[in-house]
C-alpha positions, 0 to 999 in steps of 0.5 A: 478544486480537484480539476486544479489538482489534476492540472498541477500533477500533469504539470509537474510530471514533467519535471525530472524527479530530482526536482519533483522530490523536494517539491513534494517534500517541501509540501508534505512538511507543510501539511505537517503543520497544516492538518494537525489531526492527522499529524496527531494520528501518526503521533498518535500511532508511532507512540504505540508502535515504537515505545522504546523511540524517545519523543523527538525521535518520534517527531522527527520520524513523523515530519520525515513521514509527511515529506514522503508522503507530499512525495507520494502525492505529487509523484502520483502524476507519473502514475497518471500521465508517464509514458512507459519508457519513463515508468520503466526507468523510474520504478525498477522490479527486483524479483519479477522473474520468481512471479513470473515463473509463478505465474507462467506455471499456472500457480495462482499468486496473492500479491501482499502488498501493505500501504506503504507510500509508494505503493500507487506507482508500484502497482502501476509498474506491476500493471505493465508486466501482469495483467492483474486484479485489485480492489478499489474503493470509490472516491467522493470526488468524481475527478479524482476517482476517475483519475485513480482509476485511470492510474491503475488500468492505463496499462495492460488488461488490469482488472479493477474491482469494486469492494462491495463486489462479490468475492466470488469475482476476485477468486475467479480472477486469482484462479486464473492466475491474474496476480492479486495486488491485495491491500490488507492492512487498514481497520476496515472494522470488526466484521470480518476482522480478528484482533490480533497484536500490530506491534505489540498492540491489539489491532482489527486485521481482516482476516480474508487473506488465508480465505482468498488463498485457500480459495483460490488455490494461491500463494502469497508473495509478499510485494513492497515497494520503497520510495529511494531518496532524491531522484532515484526512483522507486523499487518494487520488491517481490519476495519468496511466496510463504510456505504452508500457509494458510496455517492452522487458525485465521489468528495465526495467519493474521499474526504471520501477516502482521509480523511480515509487516512490521518487519518491513516497517521497520526496515523504512519506518518512514514509509508506512501509511502512519495518517491510517487510524490503525488502532480506531477499532478496539477489542470489546472493553477498551477505551478509544485510542484517538 
């Protein structure tokens, strides 16, 4: 099955994005009905994070999320197979000169890249301009794992570290001024996490960002990839580097990270990775949510 999926993505990647996009949206709308378990997770997340919205509004947002998730699946073939020039045309970068000045000036940088649906193509486009470092999780399916690795490493001199590797490898790469494409906004359990609010709900939040910043002498630059409508492509935005980070406490730093992510979610709410059980790990004594 996985080989058939890869073959399908290869075939579809030849199509113009204006044709791929509706195919992906159609797939996502179908998945909304075919995977009720994930639909329930999305609706639960939206209920917790947007209590001010009506049930009808949240269901409409969930359907749009699945449609965009379908796009991200189909258009992943571009990251795996499309030539560099086509990716440059489809994915533009805003603020590249800002990041270039930091890297060329010898300043270690952590790119705070929350789980928005466009992050794979965003990461591929960044790899065409910067030799970076990122952490990846091995996939159970060997075929998919190989192609994911290929897509993230085929441009430039990228360093991909397994999640179970020592933090020393990451710190060494950060100090060598490789931008660290870091995705710290998933629930990985209580270990090395702190409970801080995410949209007002206590969420197990990784506390590694301030640790990486301190040990690597790095500044944090938020990096958001947005899917644009139809065939308009994608845009990667590098924001201003954070000042006065890390702060006085790990909890304060984690809250700052979550607040930053919340601000971007409010701007493009359907594009966040809502299928993840973000509130799976609960503080002691609290009941399960999912």
